[in-house]
C-alpha positions in Angstrom: -158.5 46.5 10.9 -159.6 43.4 12.8 -159.3 43.3 16.6 -156.5 40.8 16.4 -154.5 43.0 14.1 -155.1 46.0 16.3 -154.0 44.1 19.4 -150.8 43.0 17.6 -150.1 46.5 16.5 -150.6 47.8 20.1 -148.3 45.0 21.4 -145.6 45.9 18.9 -145.8 49.5 19.9 -145.5 48.7 23.6 -142.5 46.5 22.8 -140.9 49.3 20.9 -141.5 51.8 23.7 -140.2 49.4 26.2 -137.0 48.7 24.2 -136.4 52.4 23.9 -136.9 52.9 27.6 -134.5 50.1 28.3 -131.9 51.6 26.1 -132.2 55.0 27.8 -132.0 53.3 31.2 -128.8 51.5 30.2 -127.3 54.7 28.9 -128.2 56.5 32.2 -126.8 53.6 34.2 -123.5 53.8 32.3 -123.3 57.5 32.9 -124.0 57.0 36.6 -121.4 54.3 36.9 -118.8 56.6 35.1 -119.7 59.5 37.4 -119.4 57.3 40.5 -115.9 56.1 39.3 -114.8 59.7 38.8 -116.1 60.7 42.3 -114.3 57.7 43.9 -111.1 58.6 42.1 -111.3 62.2 43.2 -112.0 61.1 46.8 -109.0 58.7 46.7 -106.8 61.6 45.4 -108.0 63.9 48.3 -107.4 61.2 50.8 -103.9 60.5 49.5 -103.1 64.2 49.7 -104.2 64.2 53.3 -102.1 61.2 54.1 -99.1 62.8 52.5 -99.5 66.0 54.6 -99.6 63.8 57.7 -96.5 62.0 56.7 -94.5 65.1 55.5 -96.2 68.2 56.8 -95.3 71.5 55.0 -92.4 73.4 56.4 -93.3 76.3 58.7 -89.8 77.9 58.9 -90.6 80.1 55.9 -87.9 78.8 53.7 
């Protein structure tokens, strides 16, 4: 194999590894964005529940 062919093969291999790393990074980013969305939604739910309790506190008369 000539040096030029070897260099081209190495470059193609680096490109392939980089493309795979980019795909994995994009998948991880999508998972993190989805997780952040779920966390925010849960936080909004908890905050809404706290606001509801302030507006209409639970009855303490036992009935």
